C-alpha positions as CSV (number, residue, x, y, z in Angstrom):
1,M,173.1,-19.5,-44.7
2,A,175.5,-16.8,-46.0
3,A,178.2,-19.4,-46.6
4,I,175.8,-21.5,-48.7
5,K,174.7,-18.5,-50.7
6,T,178.4,-17.6,-51.3
7,A,179.3,-21.1,-52.5
8,D,176.3,-21.1,-54.8
9,R,177.2,-17.8,-56.3
10,M,180.8,-18.9,-56.8
11,H,179.5,-22.1,-58.6
12,N,177.1,-20.0,-60.7
13,M,179.8,-17.7,-61.8
14,M,182.2,-20.5,-62.7
15,T,179.6,-22.2,-64.9
16,L,178.5,-19.2,-67.0
17,D,180.1,-20.6,-70.1
18,E,176.8,-22.4,-70.9
19,K,174.8,-19.2,-70.9
20,T,174.3,-16.6,-73.7
21,F,176.6,-13.5,-73.5
22,E,173.6,-11.3,-72.4
23,A,172.8,-13.7,-69.6
24,R,176.5,-13.7,-68.5
25,Y,176.5,-10.0,-68.5
26,R,173.3,-9.7,-66.4
27,K,174.6,-12.3,-63.9
28,A,177.9,-10.5,-63.6
29,M,176.3,-7.1,-63.0
30,E,174.0,-8.6,-60.4
31,T,176.9,-10.2,-58.7
32,K,178.9,-6.9,-58.8
33,I,176.1,-4.8,-57.4
34,Y,174.7,-7.1,-54.8
35,Y,177.0,-10.0,-54.0
36,L,180.4,-8.4,-53.8
37,P,179.3,-5.9,-51.1
38,F,177.5,-8.9,-49.4
39,F,180.7,-10.9,-49.3
40,K,182.6,-8.0,-47.8
41,Q,179.9,-7.5,-45.1
42,C,179.9,-11.2,-44.3
43,R,183.6,-11.3,-43.7
44,Y,183.0,-9.1,-40.7
45,M,179.8,-10.7,-39.6
46,Y,181.0,-14.3,-39.8
47,P,184.8,-14.3,-39.1
48,R,184.8,-18.1,-39.0
49,Y,184.1,-18.1,-42.7
50,E,186.2,-15.0,-43.6
51,N,188.4,-17.0,-45.9
52,L,185.4,-18.3,-47.9
53,F,184.1,-14.8,-48.5
54,Y,187.5,-13.5,-49.4
55,A,188.1,-16.4,-51.8
56,A,184.7,-15.8,-53.4
57,R,185.5,-12.2,-54.1
58,A,189.0,-13.0,-55.3
59,K,187.7,-15.6,-57.8
60,I,184.7,-13.7,-59.0
61,E,186.1,-10.1,-59.5
62,P,188.4,-11.1,-62.4
63,L,185.5,-12.9,-64.1
64,I,183.3,-9.8,-63.8
65,F,186.1,-7.6,-65.1
66,H,186.5,-9.9,-68.1
67,I,182.8,-10.0,-68.9
68,E,182.4,-6.2,-68.5
69,S,185.4,-5.5,-70.8
70,F,184.1,-7.9,-73.4
71,Y,180.6,-6.3,-73.2
72,I,182.0,-2.8,-73.7
73,E,184.0,-4.0,-76.7
74,I,180.9,-5.7,-78.2
75,Q,179.0,-2.4,-77.7
76,K,181.7,-0.4,-79.6
77,Q,181.7,-2.9,-82.5
78,Q,177.9,-2.8,-82.8
79,K,177.9,1.0,-82.8
80,E,180.6,1.0,-85.5
81,L,178.6,-1.6,-87.5
82,Q,175.5,0.6,-87.3
83,E,177.4,3.6,-88.5
84,L,178.9,1.8,-91.4
85,K,175.4,0.5,-92.4
86,A,174.1,4.0,-92.2
87,K,176.9,5.3,-94.5
88,L,176.2,2.5,-97.0
89,N,172.5,3.3,-97.0
90,N,173.2,7.0,-97.5
91,S,175.5,6.3,-100.5
């Protein structure tokens, strides 16, 4: 069951392009919080599938990093935009 769940999460993460950015970010954070520790735990519980769990983590972590970085950049730009709008309204 753990191997199936891992393969499903890998597929879900690889097909996030079709989702909105907010949905991608939510899915990435869910994966980071719940699934990455699960993959690590499963490597020890199911040594027969150790390579699958390791591969899942190795493929998914860079995607999460990219999505997080992009999200932080978007938040900064939105904050700057709000500050500029406030300055224009005060002028």
